[in-house]
MIVEX-833807 format. One record per residue (C-alpha): x, y, z. Coordinates in steps of 0.2 Angstrom, whole numbers, padded with zeros to 4 digits, always signed. Layout:
<nodes>
XYZ/...
</nodes>
This chain:
<nodes>
+0000+0000+0000/+0006+0018-0005/+0008+0030+0010/-0001+0047+0008/+0009+0058-0003/+0021+0043-0010/+0013+0047-0027/+0018+0066-0026/+0036+0060-0021/+0036+0048-0036/+0030+0061-0048/+0042+0075-0042/+0056+0063-0044/+0051+0059-0062/+0048+0077-0066/+0065+0082-0059/+0074+0068-0069/+0065+0073-0085/+0071+0091-0081/+0089+0087-0079/+0088+0076-0095/+0080+0088-0105/+0092+0101-0099/+0106+0090-0104/+0099+0088-0121/+0097+0107-0123/+0079+0107-0124/+0069+0123-0121/+0074+0132-0105/+0056+0135-0101/+0049+0118-0103/+0065+0112-0091/+0059+0124-0080/+0041+0120-0081/+0045+0101-0076/+0056+0108-0061/+0042+0120-0054/+0029+0107-0056/+0040+0095-0047/+0042+0106-0031/+0024+0111-0032/+0018+0093-0032/+0030+0088-0018/+0025+0102-0007/+0006+0097-0009/-0004+0093+0007/-0015+0081-0003/-0011+0066-0012/-0010+0070-0031/-0022+0054-0034/-0035+0064-0025/-0032+0079-0034/-0035+0068-0051/-0049+0060-0044/-0057+0077-0042/-0052+0082-0060/-0041+0097-0052/-0024+0094-0058/-0024+0110-0069/-0029+0120-0053/-0012+0116-0047/+0001+0131-0050/+0013+0126-0065/+0003+0111-0070/-0004+0113-0088/-0014+0100-0099/+0003+0092-0104/+0009+0089-0087/-0008+0084-0081/-0008+0071-0094/+0008+0064-0088/+0003+0063-0071/-0012+0054-0075/-0003+0042-0086/+0009+0038-0071/-0005+0035-0060/-0014+0023-0072/+0002+0014-0077/+0017+0018-0066/+0027+0026-0078/+0027+0039-0090/+0031+0037-0108/+0041+0052-0112/+0052+0049-0097/+0056+0031-0102/+0061+0038-0120/+0072+0051-0110/+0079+0037-0100/+0084+0026-0115/+0103+0027-0117/+0112+0032-0132/+0118+0017-0142/+0136+0014-0140/+0142+0018-0158/+0133+0036-0154/+0140+0038-0137/+0158+0034-0145/+0155+0051-0154/+0161+0060-0138/+0179+0055-0143/+0177+0066-0158/+0185+0084-0157/+0171+0096-0151/+0158+0084-0147/+0153+0083-0127/+0141+0071-0122/+0127+0083-0120/+0130+0089-0138/+0129+0070-0144/+0113+0068-0135/+0106+0083-0142/+0111+0078-0159/+0105+0060-0157/+0088+0065-0149/+0084+0081-0156/+0091+0082-0173/+0089+0063-0177/+0108+0062-0181/+0110+0043-0179/+0124+0038-0190/+0142+0044-0194/+0136+0048-0212/+0122+0059-0204/+0135+0068-0194/+0147+0069-0209/+0132+0078-0218/+0128+0089-0205/+0146+0095-0203/+0148+0097-0223/+0132+0108-0223/+0140+0120-0209/+0125+0118-0200/+0133+0111-0185/+0141+0128-0182/+0123+0134-0178/+0120+0122-0164/+0123+0129-0147/+0137+0121-0138/+0148+0117-0153/+0164+0127-0153/+0175+0115-0160/+0183+0116-0178/+0172+0109-0192/+0187+0104-0201/+0195+0095-0188/+0178+0086-0184/+0176+0081-0202/+0194+0073-0203/+0190+0063-0187/+0174+0056-0194/+0181+0053-0211/+0196+0043-0201/+0182+0034-0190/+0174+0028-0206/+0189+0022-0213/+0194+0012-0198/+0176+0005-0198/+0178+0000-0216/+0194-0009-0213/+0187-0018-0199/+0173-0024-0209/+0185-0030-0223/+0195-0040-0211/+0180-0048-0203/+0173-0053-0220/+0177-0071-0225/
</nodes>
């Protein structure tokens, strides 16, 4: 059996985690702030959030709009929030390895993968060649050095595949 306010704590914890993950992906700062504010407000409630849902009064809570209300209801029905599960999904190892390339931090790689849907080295190469990477906040490296590193990495990958072939 859940204790009173346990739901509040669970929802607040999830919203804080979502805020941190969104911030790492350089999501809209207003969205990040909305999750943090809602987490603080829900945690401070004197009433269990499930009771607020039963009264259909979620949107009366300061900082909780329709989107967050839907997520709270989803959590109470299913025990999880799909958007949170998506955010928690780790980057594939091949994508995580991009942090070894010059000018690419872990948060920038996460942003490129999750927000811009750059999923392969070929995608990354196209982005660099288009000179659009320089418009992405947080990239301060040399596009030329990055392109050289991408091409070298692709070459190593082709060599490994050729060696593995029968």
